[in-house]
N, C-alpha and C positions, 0 to 999 in steps of 0.2 A: 565487514561492517563492524565498526568499533563505537564505543560510547563516546559521545562528544558533549561537551558542556555548552548548552545554549538554552537559556531560559525562555526565549521567545518562540522557539520551534520545537515542540515536544517530540516530533518524529526523529530528530537528530539523536535522541538518546536511545533509540531502539537498537537491540542486538539480535543476532540470529537466534539466540535462545528465546527472546521475546516472541519472534515470529513463529517459531516451532511450538511454543506453549499455546499461542493463540490459535493457530490453524492446524497444527500437527505436521510432522516432517514430510509426509507424503504430499500434502497439499502445498506446502512451502516449495518443494521440488517442482511440482507442476506449475505453480505460479511463477517461479523463477524461469522456467522454460517459456512460458507465455511472455514474460518481460523480455527475455533475450530474443524472442521471435518478432519483437516490435509490435505486439498486439495492443499496446496501450496508446490511446489518443485523447486529446481534449483534456489533458491533465490540468487541474486547477486547485488552488488552495483557498479554503474558506475559513479563515482565522488561524490561530496557532495550533489547533488540534484536529482539523478536518481537511481531508483532501478528497477530490472527486475525479473521476475519469470515465471514459468509455473503454471497454476492453472487448476485443473481438474473440469470441469463442465460436460455438456453432451458430450464434447470433451475436449482435452487438449489445453488450450489457452495460447498463449504468451502474457504477460502483462508487460507494461512499465509504471511507475509512475514517474512523474517529479514535483519538486517544481519549478514553473516558476516565472515569474516577479511578484513582490509584495507578494511573499510567497504563491501564489495560487497553488493548486494542479491541475495537468493536467495528463491525462492518455491516453494510446492507448492500445487496446486489439484486439486480432483476433476474439473475440466473435462477434455475430451479433449486440450487443449493442454498442460496440467499445469504447465509451467515458464515463468516470465516472461510470464504472460498478462495480458489486459486486466482480469481479476478481481483480480489482485494489484495492478495499478496503481490501480484504483478503491479498493481497501482502503487503500493508502498515502495517497491523496488525502483520503479520508474521515477518516482518523486525523489528518492534518495540519490539516484544517479544524477538527476538534474541539479540538485543542490551541490553534489560533489564536483560537477563541472562548472559551478557558479553560474548556471543558467536560471534566469528569472522564471518562476512559475507564477502565472497570473492568479 
C-alpha cells in the first residue's frame, strides 16, 4: 500500500503505518487474514470518507470505517471489540483492493 494523491477518496492516502497506528500491528495482521479469507461482503462507500461492510467472524458483524478529523481512522463495529477491530481493518483492505482492481464500489 503506497500513498496516492486523490482528493476525492481519502482512503487512497492510507499507508500500512496508518493502519498500524490506528489498530495496532496484531489487529492489522488479524484483519489482513480475515480479508484474505474473503470474509468481507456487502462493501459499500458512503461519501469520500466512509465505507461500510459485513464481516464474517464468529458472527456476521456490521462494520463502518471513517476517516475523521486530521485524516485519522475511526471505526464502529457490532463485534464485542467495537472500535479499531480486525473487522474494520479487513473492510479497509477489501475496499482498497477493489479500487486497485478498478472495481466500482457502490
